[in-house]
PLY file of the C-alpha trace (Angstrom):
ply
format ascii 1.0
element vertex 319
property float x
property float y
property float z
element edge 318
property int vertex1
property int vertex2
end_header
-0.11 -0.01 0.08
1.03 3.51 -0.67
-0.20 5.85 1.81
-0.78 9.52 0.90
-1.48 12.40 3.13
-3.46 15.44 1.71
-2.92 18.37 3.85
-4.83 21.58 4.61
-7.81 20.79 2.72
-9.90 23.51 4.54
-12.69 23.36 2.12
-12.87 19.66 1.50
-12.44 20.60 -1.89
-9.42 18.33 -2.91
-11.35 15.12 -3.61
-13.77 16.72 -5.81
-11.04 18.58 -7.72
-9.49 15.73 -9.81
-9.94 12.05 -10.91
-8.35 10.14 -8.26
-9.69 6.96 -9.73
-6.90 6.97 -12.15
-4.54 5.86 -9.33
-3.97 2.32 -8.60
-6.29 0.94 -6.01
-3.35 0.20 -3.53
-2.86 3.99 -3.08
-4.83 5.11 0.02
-5.45 8.65 1.21
-6.05 10.61 4.16
-7.15 14.20 4.13
-6.51 16.68 6.71
-8.82 19.57 6.82
-7.10 21.56 9.51
-3.60 22.66 10.09
-1.21 21.05 12.64
-0.97 22.93 15.93
2.57 22.26 16.60
5.58 20.18 15.16
4.79 17.28 17.60
1.20 16.91 16.15
2.70 17.11 12.60
4.99 14.31 13.35
2.57 12.19 15.13
-0.09 12.58 12.18
2.38 12.16 9.18
4.33 9.20 10.71
4.04 6.38 8.23
2.98 8.28 5.20
5.05 7.68 2.18
3.72 10.61 0.06
2.63 14.09 1.41
0.64 16.49 -0.89
1.04 20.16 0.73
-1.36 23.05 -0.36
1.22 25.72 -1.21
3.00 27.21 1.99
0.25 26.34 4.43
2.30 23.84 6.37
6.12 24.34 6.55
8.63 21.63 6.01
12.13 22.44 7.40
14.67 20.17 8.14
13.65 19.39 11.63
10.17 18.29 10.76
11.45 16.33 7.83
14.03 14.49 9.75
11.31 12.87 11.68
9.40 11.63 8.75
11.61 8.58 7.95
9.19 7.02 5.56
8.74 10.05 3.37
9.59 9.44 -0.30
7.61 11.96 -2.38
6.63 15.18 -1.21
4.22 17.21 -3.99
3.52 20.85 -3.35
1.04 22.79 -5.37
2.62 25.50 -7.46
6.20 25.38 -8.62
7.75 27.28 -5.83
7.51 26.72 -2.15
9.86 28.48 0.25
8.47 26.53 3.17
10.03 23.29 1.82
13.73 22.73 2.74
14.39 21.53 -0.78
18.16 20.86 -0.06
17.40 18.65 2.87
15.07 16.84 0.80
17.94 16.43 -2.10
20.21 15.03 0.54
17.77 12.52 1.98
16.20 11.09 -1.09
12.80 12.68 -0.78
11.47 13.61 -4.27
9.86 16.97 -4.23
7.23 17.68 -7.23
5.16 20.65 -8.11
2.31 21.45 -10.06
1.05 23.93 -12.69
-1.53 26.78 -11.95
-4.04 28.17 -14.14
-2.93 29.73 -17.38
-3.15 33.31 -15.95
-2.33 32.69 -12.21
-1.75 36.55 -11.59
-5.37 37.11 -12.60
-7.20 35.86 -9.53
-4.83 37.77 -7.05
-5.00 41.08 -9.26
-8.80 40.44 -9.11
-8.69 40.41 -5.23
-6.36 43.33 -4.91
-8.91 45.28 -6.86
-11.66 43.83 -4.66
-10.02 45.45 -1.76
-9.29 48.75 -3.40
-12.96 49.05 -4.23
-14.32 47.76 -0.75
-12.23 50.44 0.85
-12.94 53.28 -1.41
-16.60 52.62 -1.36
-16.78 51.60 2.31
-18.21 48.36 1.59
-17.36 46.49 4.62
-18.65 49.12 7.08
-21.71 49.92 5.07
-22.55 46.42 5.11
-22.36 46.02 8.71
-24.11 49.21 9.59
-26.98 48.28 7.14
-27.38 45.03 8.80
-27.65 46.77 12.23
-30.36 49.28 10.84
-28.00 52.07 9.95
-28.73 53.82 6.71
-25.75 55.73 4.93
-23.15 56.08 7.72
-20.14 56.83 5.26
-19.64 58.76 2.38
-18.10 56.41 -0.50
-15.07 57.63 -2.34
-13.90 57.44 -6.05
-10.63 56.00 -7.47
-10.93 57.96 -11.08
-8.09 60.66 -10.59
-6.51 59.04 -7.67
-2.83 57.79 -7.62
-2.23 53.97 -7.61
1.25 53.19 -6.05
2.58 49.77 -7.30
5.70 48.22 -5.24
6.61 45.81 -7.84
5.90 45.74 -11.78
6.37 42.31 -12.96
3.36 40.21 -14.44
0.88 40.94 -11.64
1.88 44.56 -11.10
1.48 45.05 -14.79
-1.91 43.70 -14.74
-2.57 46.18 -11.68
-1.43 49.00 -13.66
-3.69 48.28 -16.78
-6.78 48.14 -14.61
-5.85 51.17 -12.82
-5.66 53.10 -15.97
-8.96 51.71 -17.15
-10.31 53.15 -13.83
-8.61 56.58 -14.87
-6.04 56.37 -12.35
-2.62 57.72 -12.34
-0.09 54.89 -12.00
3.33 55.04 -10.26
5.71 52.03 -9.39
9.00 51.49 -7.47
10.77 48.09 -6.84
14.50 47.65 -6.04
14.82 46.15 -9.63
12.43 48.25 -11.53
13.07 48.65 -15.33
12.23 52.45 -15.91
11.87 51.90 -19.47
9.40 49.08 -19.38
7.32 51.08 -16.68
7.29 53.98 -19.13
6.33 51.77 -21.91
3.42 50.74 -19.92
2.16 54.06 -19.26
3.42 53.89 -15.69
5.68 56.63 -13.96
8.84 55.19 -12.27
9.36 57.05 -8.88
11.45 56.35 -5.79
10.41 54.48 -2.80
9.68 57.67 -0.75
7.90 59.29 -3.62
5.46 56.19 -4.21
4.53 56.00 -0.38
4.10 59.82 -0.14
2.17 60.30 -3.42
-0.17 57.30 -3.61
-3.85 57.05 -2.54
-3.53 53.33 -2.81
-0.29 51.35 -2.18
-0.61 47.77 -3.68
2.20 45.25 -3.10
3.33 42.88 -5.73
6.73 41.48 -4.95
8.07 38.19 -3.89
9.20 37.63 -0.54
12.94 37.51 0.29
15.51 38.78 2.62
15.75 41.78 0.57
12.17 42.51 0.67
11.12 41.41 4.16
9.82 44.24 6.17
10.09 46.28 2.96
7.00 48.55 4.38
7.90 49.45 7.98
7.09 52.63 10.23
9.01 54.88 7.98
7.21 53.94 4.81
3.84 54.17 6.52
4.74 57.65 8.15
4.93 58.95 4.50
1.72 57.84 3.47
-1.15 60.26 3.51
-3.67 59.99 6.23
-6.31 59.45 3.34
-4.31 56.66 1.66
-4.58 52.74 1.91
-2.07 49.89 1.94
-3.09 46.75 -0.10
-1.32 43.49 0.55
-2.52 40.43 -1.38
1.45 39.07 -1.61
3.14 38.18 1.58
2.47 38.98 5.26
6.49 39.28 5.66
6.54 42.36 3.21
5.06 44.45 6.14
6.22 45.14 9.47
2.79 44.16 11.12
3.18 46.00 14.50
3.89 49.13 12.79
0.77 48.69 10.42
-1.46 47.94 13.34
-0.09 50.97 14.98
-0.57 53.21 11.81
-4.23 51.86 11.28
-5.16 52.41 15.12
-3.82 55.96 15.23
-5.44 56.99 11.85
-2.02 57.72 10.39
-3.45 55.80 7.15
-7.08 55.58 6.39
-7.11 51.70 5.99
-5.81 48.49 4.94
-6.81 45.54 2.39
-5.25 42.56 3.55
-5.30 38.70 2.34
-2.05 37.40 3.97
-0.83 37.08 7.61
2.22 36.00 9.67
0.07 33.11 11.10
-2.44 31.30 8.99
-5.32 30.41 9.71
-5.49 33.61 11.92
-6.32 33.13 15.64
-8.51 35.30 17.71
-5.61 37.13 18.95
-4.98 38.54 15.48
-4.99 42.47 15.92
-6.29 43.32 12.59
-9.60 41.62 13.35
-10.37 44.17 16.01
-9.91 47.13 13.57
-12.75 48.80 11.56
-10.86 50.35 8.90
-9.78 47.04 7.24
-10.84 44.83 4.59
-9.89 41.32 5.27
-9.91 38.06 3.46
-8.60 34.58 4.36
-5.55 34.30 1.67
-8.10 33.96 -1.12
-5.59 35.19 -3.80
-4.93 31.71 -5.40
-7.86 29.86 -3.67
-10.15 29.57 -6.81
-12.14 26.59 -7.98
-10.11 26.79 -11.44
-6.90 26.81 -9.64
-7.48 24.01 -7.36
-8.70 21.74 -10.29
-5.32 22.40 -12.15
-3.40 21.74 -8.80
-4.92 18.40 -7.91
-5.20 17.20 -11.36
-1.66 17.57 -11.75
-0.87 16.05 -8.22
-2.72 12.98 -9.67
-0.27 13.16 -12.72
2.67 13.58 -10.44
1.57 10.39 -8.31
1.19 8.34 -11.44
4.54 9.29 -12.79
6.15 8.82 -9.74
4.67 5.16 -9.26
5.97 4.55 -12.81
9.39 5.63 -11.81
9.25 8.57 -14.18
8.62 11.55 -11.95
7.73 14.99 -13.51
7.82 18.53 -12.59
10.85 17.86 -10.23
11.62 20.75 -7.85
15.61 21.09 -7.01
0 1
1 2
2 3
3 4
4 5
5 6
6 7
7 8
8 9
9 10
10 11
11 12
12 13
13 14
14 15
15 16
16 17
17 18
18 19
19 20
20 21
21 22
22 23
23 24
24 25
25 26
26 27
27 28
28 29
29 30
30 31
31 32
32 33
33 34
34 35
35 36
36 37
37 38
38 39
39 40
40 41
41 42
42 43
43 44
44 45
45 46
46 47
47 48
48 49
49 50
50 51
51 52
52 53
53 54
54 55
55 56
56 57
57 58
58 59
59 60
60 61
61 62
62 63
63 64
64 65
65 66
66 67
67 68
68 69
69 70
70 71
71 72
72 73
73 74
74 75
75 76
76 77
77 78
78 79
79 80
80 81
81 82
82 83
83 84
84 85
85 86
86 87
87 88
88 89
89 90
90 91
91 92
92 93
93 94
94 95
95 96
96 97
97 98
98 99
99 100
100 101
101 102
102 103
103 104
104 105
105 106
106 107
107 108
108 109
109 110
110 111
111 112
112 113
113 114
114 115
115 116
116 117
117 118
118 119
119 120
120 121
121 122
122 123
123 124
124 125
125 126
126 127
127 128
128 129
129 130
130 131
131 132
132 133
133 134
134 135
135 136
136 137
137 138
138 139
139 140
140 141
141 142
142 143
143 144
144 145
145 146
146 147
147 148
148 149
149 150
150 151
151 152
152 153
153 154
154 155
155 156
156 157
157 158
158 159
159 160
160 161
161 162
162 163
163 164
164 165
165 166
166 167
167 168
168 169
169 170
170 171
171 172
172 173
173 174
174 175
175 176
176 177
177 178
178 179
179 180
180 181
181 182
182 183
183 184
184 185
185 186
186 187
187 188
188 189
189 190
190 191
191 192
192 193
193 194
194 195
195 196
196 197
197 198
198 199
199 200
200 201
201 202
202 203
203 204
204 205
205 206
206 207
207 208
208 209
209 210
210 211
211 212
212 213
213 214
214 215
215 216
216 217
217 218
218 219
219 220
220 221
221 222
222 223
223 224
224 225
225 226
226 227
227 228
228 229
229 230
230 231
231 232
232 233
233 234
234 235
235 236
236 237
237 238
238 239
239 240
240 241
241 242
242 243
243 244
244 245
245 246
246 247
247 248
248 249
249 250
250 251
251 252
252 253
253 254
254 255
255 256
256 257
257 258
258 259
259 260
260 261
261 262
262 263
263 264
264 265
265 266
266 267
267 268
268 269
269 270
270 271
271 272
272 273
273 274
274 275
275 276
276 277
277 278
278 279
279 280
280 281
281 282
282 283
283 284
284 285
285 286
286 287
287 288
288 289
289 290
290 291
291 292
292 293
293 294
294 295
295 296
296 297
297 298
298 299
299 300
300 301
301 302
302 303
303 304
304 305
305 306
306 307
307 308
308 309
309 310
310 311
311 312
312 313
313 314
314 315
315 316
316 317
317 318
């Protein structure tokens, strides 16, 4: 028998997203619909599994955890990049790591979500919804985004899509990143600016860079202090890009108007998450990539990865 653990299936969608019957009958599955509370629980629950299917970076596999999983032979991650897996350790201990494809336009869903936050904050949707349900009518004036300035931290595939949508709304778009191609920005109709100029000028700052040691806490107290008190911060990228304590303080003090957040330092968030108590935020539970279309591609490729591995012809190997 080949035992397969499918992790972090919060919505019980894994088994409905692919044709698992394509696999031999000796392959058995156990689906975990909740995160492990600690490493001890992870070791206890995952002991004996030869294959583990990880949903993105929801569960981390560092060297210490992997060292306890002596029976693990194949680790499949959805997507082709997972910073929560110690690939080097896996390579050294004969644990094969394979990935999956995403939808053809993987940035589209995240861009759509970022714009959902921008529109929600501008139109005061969360607050108006809550007040209307409580019997209060028109408690806040909505804003407009036409004529406002969109500041993009990052102008790659996702940032470029954000820029095009912002321009369609009639916004001025400015951008900065550590590796910004100024000519490409200008070709896209985007004004390249310095980091300080971006945070000082933008009505909406939206983050679209990868998390790395260079970009960790790229938005801190200094950047937040540059923002206008009427400006909003949107983060659908990674929580580690922002100094969370500085952000919560800025929101509480009214130094910025609000924030749209899809990513958190600890996921799923607990009741102690300070953002949950604020009324000037728009919050979503890391939905950027969590779409029906994307999950179907993920899990269909998981089936392909498993079949290929069982036939000793592994595909989509991560090294």
